[in-house]
C-alpha positions as CSV (number, residue, x, y, z in Angstrom):
1,X,0.0,0.0,0.0
2,X,1.5,3.3,-1.1
3,X,0.6,6.1,1.4
4,X,1.2,9.8,1.0
5,X,1.5,11.7,4.3
6,X,1.2,15.5,4.5
7,X,2.0,17.6,7.6
8,X,2.0,21.4,7.1
9,X,3.8,23.5,9.7
10,X,4.1,27.3,10.0
11,X,7.4,27.5,8.1
12,X,7.6,24.1,6.3
13,X,5.6,21.3,4.8
14,X,6.6,17.8,5.8
15,X,5.8,15.2,3.2
16,X,6.4,11.4,3.2
17,X,5.9,8.2,1.2
18,X,5.2,5.0,3.1
19,X,4.9,1.5,1.8
20,X,2.4,-0.1,4.3
21,X,4.0,0.9,7.6
22,X,7.5,1.3,6.4
23,X,8.9,4.8,5.7
24,X,10.3,5.1,2.2
25,X,11.2,8.8,2.2
26,X,10.3,11.8,4.3
27,X,11.2,15.4,3.4
28,X,10.8,18.6,5.3
29,X,10.3,21.3,2.7
30,X,11.2,24.7,4.2
31,X,9.4,27.9,3.2
32,X,11.5,31.1,3.4
33,X,10.3,34.0,5.4
34,X,10.3,36.2,2.3
35,X,8.0,33.7,0.6
36,X,5.6,33.7,3.4
37,X,5.4,37.5,3.5
38,X,3.8,37.3,0.0
39,X,0.6,35.9,1.4
40,X,-1.9,38.1,3.1
41,X,-4.1,35.3,4.3
42,X,-3.2,31.8,5.5
43,X,-5.4,30.1,2.9
44,X,-3.6,32.0,0.1
45,X,-0.7,29.6,0.7
46,X,-2.8,26.6,-0.4
47,X,-1.6,26.6,-4.1
48,X,2.0,27.0,-3.0
49,X,1.7,24.1,-0.6
50,X,0.0,22.0,-3.2
51,X,2.9,22.6,-5.7
52,X,5.4,21.6,-3.0
53,X,3.7,18.2,-2.6
54,X,3.2,17.7,-6.3
55,X,6.9,18.5,-7.0
56,X,7.8,16.1,-4.2
57,X,5.9,13.3,-5.9
58,X,7.4,14.1,-9.3
59,X,10.9,14.1,-7.8
60,X,10.2,10.6,-6.6
61,X,8.7,9.4,-9.9
62,X,5.2,9.3,-8.6
63,X,1.9,10.7,-9.8
64,X,-1.3,11.1,-7.7
65,X,-2.8,8.0,-9.5
66,X,0.0,5.9,-8.2
67,X,-1.1,6.4,-4.6
68,X,-3.4,4.2,-2.6
69,X,-4.3,6.7,0.1
70,X,-3.5,10.2,1.3
71,X,-3.4,11.1,5.0
72,X,-3.0,14.6,6.3
73,X,-2.6,16.1,9.7
74,X,-5.9,17.4,10.8
75,X,-6.2,21.1,11.5
76,X,-8.2,23.3,13.9
77,X,-11.6,21.9,13.2
78,X,-14.6,22.2,15.4
79,X,-14.6,19.4,18.0
80,X,-14.0,15.9,16.5
81,X,-13.4,12.4,17.9
82,X,-10.2,10.5,17.7
83,X,-9.3,8.6,14.5
84,X,-10.0,9.3,10.9
85,X,-12.3,11.6,8.9
86,X,-12.9,11.6,5.2
87,X,-11.4,14.6,3.4
88,X,-14.3,15.7,1.2
89,X,-15.6,19.1,0.0
90,X,-17.7,19.6,3.2
91,X,-14.7,19.1,5.5
92,X,-12.6,21.4,3.3
93,X,-15.3,24.1,3.4
94,X,-15.4,24.0,7.2
95,X,-11.6,24.0,7.4
96,X,-11.4,27.0,5.1
97,X,-14.4,29.0,6.2
98,X,-15.3,28.0,9.7
99,X,-12.2,26.7,11.5
100,X,-12.0,26.8,15.3
101,X,-8.7,28.7,14.9
102,X,-6.3,29.6,12.2
103,X,-3.3,27.3,12.0
104,X,-0.9,26.1,9.2
105,X,-2.2,22.5,9.8
106,X,-5.6,23.6,8.4
107,X,-4.0,23.6,4.9
108,X,-3.2,19.9,5.0
109,X,-6.7,18.7,4.2
110,X,-7.1,21.3,1.4
111,X,-3.9,20.1,-0.3
112,X,-4.9,16.4,0.2
113,X,-8.3,17.1,-1.4
114,X,-6.8,18.4,-4.5
115,X,-4.3,15.5,-4.9
116,X,-7.2,13.1,-4.1
117,X,-9.2,14.5,-7.0
118,X,-6.3,14.4,-9.4
119,X,-5.5,10.7,-8.6
120,X,-9.0,9.5,-7.7
121,X,-7.7,8.1,-4.4
122,X,-9.2,8.4,-0.9
123,X,-7.9,11.0,1.5
124,X,-8.2,11.3,5.3
125,X,-7.2,13.4,8.3
126,X,-6.3,11.6,11.5
127,X,-6.3,12.6,15.1
128,X,-6.8,16.3,14.6
129,X,-5.5,18.9,17.0
130,X,-9.1,19.6,18.0
131,X,-9.9,16.0,19.2
132,X,-12.5,16.6,21.9
133,X,-13.7,13.7,23.9
134,X,-13.8,15.4,27.3
135,X,-16.0,13.9,29.9
136,X,-18.9,16.1,31.1
137,X,-17.0,16.8,34.4
138,X,-13.8,17.7,32.5
139,X,-15.6,20.2,30.3
140,X,-16.7,22.4,33.2
141,X,-14.7,25.7,33.4
142,X,-16.4,27.6,36.2
143,X,-18.3,29.9,33.8
144,X,-21.4,28.5,32.1
145,X,-20.9,30.4,28.8
146,X,-17.3,29.3,28.3
147,X,-16.7,25.6,28.7
148,X,-13.2,24.2,28.5
149,X,-12.1,23.4,25.0
150,X,-9.9,20.5,24.0
151,X,-6.8,21.2,22.0
152,X,-3.7,19.0,22.5
153,X,-1.0,17.1,20.6
154,X,-3.5,14.3,20.0
155,X,-1.7,12.8,17.0
156,X,1.7,12.2,18.7
157,X,0.4,11.4,22.1
158,X,-2.1,8.8,20.9
159,X,0.7,7.2,18.8
160,X,3.1,6.9,21.7
161,X,0.4,5.6,24.0
162,X,-0.5,2.9,21.5
163,X,3.2,2.1,21.2
164,X,3.7,2.0,25.0
165,X,0.8,-0.4,25.4
166,X,2.2,-2.7,22.6
167,X,5.7,-2.6,24.2
168,X,4.3,-3.5,27.6
169,X,1.6,-6.1,26.6
170,X,-1.3,-3.9,27.4
171,X,-4.6,-3.5,25.6
172,X,-4.6,0.2,24.6
173,X,-8.4,0.1,24.5
174,X,-8.6,-1.1,28.1
175,X,-5.9,1.1,29.6
176,X,-5.5,4.4,31.4
177,X,-2.4,6.4,30.2
178,X,-1.1,9.9,31.0
179,X,0.9,11.5,28.2
180,X,2.9,14.7,28.5
181,X,4.0,16.2,25.2
182,X,7.1,18.4,25.9
183,X,7.8,20.7,22.9
184,X,7.7,24.3,21.9
185,X,4.3,24.1,23.5
186,X,3.5,21.6,26.3
187,X,0.2,19.7,26.5
188,X,-0.9,16.7,28.5
189,X,-3.8,14.3,28.3
190,X,-5.4,11.4,30.0
191,X,-6.3,8.6,27.6
192,X,-8.9,6.1,28.9
193,X,-9.8,3.1,26.8
194,X,-8.4,4.9,23.7
195,X,-10.2,8.3,24.2
196,X,-8.8,11.6,25.4
197,X,-11.2,12.1,28.3
198,X,-9.3,15.0,29.9
199,X,-6.4,17.3,28.8
200,X,-4.2,20.2,29.8
201,X,-3.9,22.4,26.7
202,X,-0.9,24.6,26.2
203,X,-2.7,27.5,27.9
204,X,-3.5,25.3,30.9
205,X,-0.2,23.5,31.0
206,X,3.3,24.3,32.2
207,X,5.4,27.0,30.7
208,X,7.6,25.8,27.8
209,X,10.4,27.1,25.7
210,X,8.4,30.0,24.4
211,X,4.9,29.8,25.9
212,X,3.7,31.1,29.3
213,X,1.3,28.2,30.0
214,X,-1.1,28.5,32.8
215,X,-0.8,32.1,33.9
216,X,-2.7,33.2,37.0
217,X,-5.9,34.8,35.9
218,X,-5.3,38.0,37.9
219,X,-1.9,38.3,36.2
220,X,-3.7,38.0,32.8
221,X,-6.0,40.8,33.8
222,X,-3.1,43.0,34.8
223,X,-1.2,42.2,31.5
224,X,-4.2,42.9,29.4
225,X,-4.7,46.3,31.2
226,X,-1.1,47.4,31.2
227,X,0.3,45.9,27.9
228,X,-2.9,45.0,25.9
229,X,-4.5,41.8,24.9
230,X,-2.1,41.3,22.0
231,X,0.9,41.3,24.3
232,X,-1.0,38.7,26.5
233,X,-1.5,36.6,23.4
234,X,2.2,36.8,22.5
235,X,3.2,35.6,26.0
236,X,1.0,32.6,25.5
237,X,2.1,31.9,21.9
238,X,5.7,33.0,21.5
239,X,7.4,35.2,24.1
240,X,6.7,33.4,27.4
241,X,8.4,30.6,29.1
242,X,12.2,30.2,28.8
243,X,12.3,33.2,26.4
244,X,10.8,35.5,29.1
245,X,13.0,34.2,31.9
246,X,16.3,33.4,30.1
247,X,16.1,35.1,26.6
248,X,16.4,31.7,24.8
249,X,14.0,29.1,23.6
250,X,16.7,26.5,23.3
251,X,16.6,24.0,26.2
252,X,20.1,22.8,25.2
253,X,21.4,26.4,25.7
254,X,19.7,26.4,29.1
255,X,21.5,23.2,30.1
256,X,24.8,24.8,29.2
257,X,24.0,27.7,31.4
258,X,23.3,25.3,34.3
259,X,26.5,23.3,33.7
260,X,28.4,26.7,33.9
261,X,27.0,27.3,37.3
262,X,24.0,29.5,36.5
263,X,21.7,28.9,39.5
264,X,18.9,31.1,38.2
265,X,18.8,29.1,34.9
266,X,18.6,25.9,37.0
267,X,15.7,27.3,39.0
268,X,13.8,28.2,35.9
269,X,14.4,24.9,34.2
270,X,13.6,22.9,37.3
271,X,10.5,25.0,37.7
272,X,9.3,23.7,34.3
273,X,9.8,20.1,35.5
274,X,7.9,21.0,38.7
275,X,4.9,22.3,36.8
276,X,5.0,19.3,34.4
277,X,4.9,17.0,37.5
278,X,2.0,18.9,39.0
279,X,0.0,18.6,35.8
280,X,0.7,14.9,35.6
281,X,-0.4,14.5,39.2
282,X,-3.6,16.5,38.6
283,X,-4.6,14.1,35.8
284,X,-3.9,11.0,37.9
285,X,-7.3,11.4,39.6
286,X,-9.3,11.2,36.3
287,X,-9.8,7.4,36.5
288,X,-9.9,7.3,40.3
289,X,-6.1,6.7,40.6
290,X,-5.9,4.0,38.0
291,X,-2.9,4.8,35.8
292,X,-1.2,2.1,33.8
293,X,1.6,4.3,32.6
294,X,3.0,7.8,32.3
295,X,4.7,8.8,29.1
296,X,7.0,11.8,28.4
297,X,7.3,12.6,24.7
298,X,8.2,15.5,22.4
299,X,11.5,17.2,21.6
300,X,12.3,18.2,25.2
301,X,11.9,14.6,26.3
302,X,15.5,14.2,25.0
303,X,16.6,16.3,28.0
304,X,17.6,13.8,30.7
305,X,18.0,16.6,33.2
306,X,14.4,17.7,32.7
307,X,12.9,14.2,32.5
308,X,14.8,13.0,35.6
309,X,13.3,15.8,37.6
310,X,9.8,14.9,36.5
311,X,10.3,11.2,37.0
312,X,11.6,11.7,40.6
313,X,8.3,13.5,41.4
314,X,5.7,11.3,39.7
315,X,7.1,7.7,39.6
316,X,5.0,7.0,42.7
317,X,1.9,7.3,40.6
318,X,2.8,4.8,37.8
319,X,5.8,3.6,35.8
320,X,7.2,6.5,33.6
321,X,8.5,5.8,30.1
322,X,10.2,8.2,27.7
323,X,9.4,8.2,24.0
324,X,11.5,11.3,23.0
325,X,10.8,13.1,19.8
326,X,7.7,13.3,17.6
327,X,6.1,10.5,15.6
328,X,3.5,12.4,13.7
329,X,4.4,11.2,10.2
330,X,4.4,7.5,11.3
331,X,1.2,8.0,13.2
332,X,-0.6,9.5,10.1
333,X,0.6,6.7,7.9
334,X,-0.5,4.1,10.5
335,X,-3.9,5.7,10.8
336,X,-4.5,5.6,7.1
337,X,-3.2,2.1,6.9
338,X,-5.6,0.9,9.6
339,X,-8.6,2.6,7.8
340,X,-7.6,1.0,4.4
341,X,-7.3,-2.4,6.1
342,X,-10.7,-2.1,7.6
343,X,-9.3,-2.1,11.2
344,X,-10.8,1.4,11.8
345,X,-13.7,3.3,10.1
346,X,-13.4,6.8,8.9
347,X,-16.2,9.2,9.7
348,X,-17.7,12.1,7.7
349,X,-17.6,15.5,9.3
350,X,-21.1,16.8,9.7
């Protein structure tokens, strides 16, 4: 089975070809800042992203008709369940005209749809960012008009949870797993019997390399008053976390500071671990204390200093495993493979 995987990011488009579950080639196609400046609107990039993928296929002696299935990262749709959705005109219309939020990943389905039509092959999205399976209790925010929303690194975290269960002889669909994705943004979720029943989104989670995480609400009010709501948004998106404290978003640079005796850098970095551990502990009550495993994943899970601090604080809850890095491309290919094999069923977005 020949699978095309598409994963758009803010400054690149990652594309891959898989034969069944085996990676044949993956390429991260960068987009220069000067090129991005040409587009006034996110969706104006669609044609450019499509050309990137078509050129990738051509370079690898493939045409759309040679594919068996296309799988794209799912963007910021209205709430969806875990798993696959068919990429059709209706899904693309919602993605373009009524997304929950603007994000580069929204472009994936639009590109997949065009290639799907050219090759007359099925296309799907899988485990979108907006996977929302919160329990009724988890959805309560404290204000009736504004329930909690579910945005997390669903794709990578579900993939590593499935892998963890396979590695440890557990049935993923009869397990309770906590996963912390430690990247440029940090999010955590509790996966019960295959569903994300509670989460800590990046604005509810620990501060990260460049995001402020769960700011105290009165601090938010003060920032909005004194610096404006745009500044507050920037703290949450790009200028909080390690950048705010240490003027760098590179965890490796922070570890160098610490090794050179910088006690303040150590305090800030250990503070991140402290907050990660607190968030893990808060999720441990979701299934009344039943936790079959805790997983640390994402780019910062490569940091032994950081993960050791976390493990020391939460290992009393459940065994802790590290799956460092991101496995999004493999996860997309595997999702499409399972749908095509009839192991999972793809839904239509209503």
